[in-house]
N, C-alpha and C positions, 0 to 999 in steps of 0.2 A: 387573451383569456388563459388563465392558468390551467395546466393539465391536472386532472384529479388522479388519485392513485391508480384508478382503473383504466385511465385513458392510455392509448398506445403511444409510445415514445418513438419518433422516427429515428431509425438507426443512424442515418447519415448525420444527424445532429451530434450524436455521441462520438462518431469517428472524426468528424470535423473538429470537435473539441479536443480530442486526443492529439491529433496532428498539430493543431494550433498551439497547444501547451508545449509540445516538444519544440516547435519552431520558436516560440517566445523564449523558452529556456536557453536555446542556443543563441538567439539574437541578443538577449539581455546579457548573457555571459560575454559575448564578443564586445558588446558596447562597454561593459565594465572594464574590459582590457584596454580598449581604445582610450577611455577616459582616465586610465591609470588609477582606478579606485583600488585602495588597499584590499588584499585578498579576503580577509574576514568580513570587512564592510561590504564588499561586492557580493559575498555569499548571502548575507542576511538581506540585503537589498533585493537580490534576485528572487529569493523565496517570498519576500513581501509582495513584489510585483506579481509573481505567478499566482499567489493565493488571492490577491485582490481581483485580478482579471478573471480567475476561475469563479470566484464568488459572484461577480457581476454577471458573467455568462449564465450561471445557473439561476440567479435571481430573476433576470429579465428575459431569458431565452429558453433554457432547458427546463427549469422549474421542477427538478427532481427533489423530492422530499429527502432531507438528510436527518437521520435519526441519531440523536446523541443520548437521550434519556431512555433507558430500558424500562419496559413494563414488567420485568421480572425482578424478584427480590434479589438482594445482594447474595444471599446464600444460594439461590438458584443459579445466578450468574457464575459464581465460583464453582459450583458443581459442574456446570456445562463446560467450563474452561479448565478442567483439571489438567489435561495433557498440555494445552498451550501454556498454562501457568508454570509447568515444569521448565519449559523452554525459557520463559521470562525470568524465572528464578536463576537458572544457569547463566543467562546473560548478565543478571544483576551480580552474581557472585564473581563472574569473570571481569566485570567492569571495575569492581572494587578490590581487585587482587592487591596484596600488600605492596607489590613493587610499582604500582601505578602512582605516579606523581600528579596530584591535582594542581597543576599550574594554571595560570590564567588562560593559556592556550587550550589546555585540555578542557576546562570548563566551557570555553567558547565552542569547542567541538561538540560537547554534550548538548549545549543549547541549540546548536545547528541541527543536531539529530532530532530535536523536538520539532523544530519548524519544518524540517523535511518530512517527518512522520505525519504531521498535520496536513501538509499540502498533498502528499502522495495518497494518503488514505481518503482525504476528501475527494480527490479526483477519481481514483481507481475503484474504491469500494463505495463511497458515497454517491458520486455522480454516475460513473460508468456502470457499475454493478446495478445500482438502483434503477438507472435508465433502461438497461438491457432487460431487466425483469419485466418492465412495462412493454418493451419492444416485442418480446417473445410471448405475449400473453396467449396467443392462439395455441401454444404448445401445452397449456395447462400447467400442472405441477412439474412437468419435465423441464420447464424453462428455468427452474432453479439451477440445475447443473449446466444448462446451456449458457446462462448468464454468468455463472461463476467461472466456467471454462474460458469463455471469450474475454471477459474482463481480466482474468489472470494471464491469458496469453498476451494481451496488449501490454500488461505490466512487464512481463518478461521481455517482450520485443522492444520496449522503450530503451532497454540497455544497449541496443545496437549502436546508439550514439557514442558509446564509449570506445568504439573502434577507432575513433579519431586520436586516441592517446594510449591505447593498450593493444595487446595481442588478440588474435582471433580466439585462441584457446581460453583465455581469461574471460573474454566476452561471452562465449558459449556457456562457460561455467556459471557466470552471473545470470544469464538468461534462464538456465535450468533451475537454479536456486530460487530466483525470484518468481518463476512460474509456480513452483511449489509454495513459496511464501504467499503468493497471491491467493492460492486455493485455501490455505489455512486462514489468512486474514478474512477472506470472504465468508468462510464458514463461521468464524467468530462473530462477525457482524450479523449474519442472518439468524444465528441461533439466539443471540442475546438482544438484538434490536438496538444496539448501541455502538456507534462508531468509536467510542472511547476505548474499547478493547483492542481493536486492530491498531489504533494509534499508539497505545501503550506497548504492544508487541513490537511495532515498527520502531518506536523510540528506543526501547531497550536494546534492540538488535543493532541499530545504527550507532547508538551511544557507545556500546561495547567495542565495536570495530573502530570507530573514529578515535576514541580515547587511546587505543593501543596502537593503531596503525596509521592514523592520519587520513586526510581527505583522499589521497590517491587510492585507498582501498575501500572507501565507505560503501560502494555499491555492490561489493561482493556479498553483503548480507550475512546470513548465518553460517556461511560456508567457512570451515577451517581446513578444507582440503584444497588441493590445486588441481586444475584441469577439469574436463567435462565429467570424468567419472565421479568425482566428489559432488559435483552439481547434480548428477543423476541420482546419487544415493540420497541426497537431501530432498530432491523432488519426490522420491518415493516415500520418504518419512513424512514430510509435510502433507503430501497428497493423501497418505493413509490416514493421518489424523483428521484431515478435512472430510474424507469419505465417511469416517465414523461419526463425525459431528453432523453430517448432512445425509445420514442414512434414511432410507425410505420412511421409517416409522416417525421421523421428525418433520416430514414434508407438510403435514396438516397444520402443525403449529407455525411453521415458516409462512405458509400460504395465508394463514389468518392474519399474520403480522404485516406481510409485505405485498401480498397479491390480491388485495381487496378490489 
């Protein structure tokens, strides 16, 4: 029997899904290496497998509603996302700097950024954030920040797997940046009621980094600094924007949309 929007979501289901997705990500990546699948083909195949498994898990087990179409007018959505749109615009300008050569490899990186954005936002904002909102229903409207904080923390912690191929300092920086990114993406989703907005933010962020730096740097996210200090600065910036978007005066509207 499907859970309604008001039913309580077992937290263990969401944590199991998070761990499973990380395990599948590592397992499929290793399998692609064993089979000697070309790097770019392996990347797209891995994302396709991950998204398919996640969709089936949510459809048959979790049953968390995923919102793509907003009930707010386009003008209203643009007004809500003024500050995030500045970040998106900056990413867009940096992506198409004059010195960027749009080779076939660069275009593949940009397409890869799109599929990564779709999968990660479906998982962390769509499934985990949406599920945690139902898990914490006993906390009333306070569950908004509880769900946002925990889902964003899981998003940041997911980057611990990068320790297998990079330094601790870089990994800590990535975790801090992506914790802040998770807060901002969550706020965009809750305020607009459309997963399309965080997907757009995620896509533009990763596309910019991938197009200029390649796969080895894609998980750094919006950070242009090195080390944990830069990550902490961006955590404060993104967290501040998220706090503004999710200020108490907006809780009633968010509750009406997500917490029925």
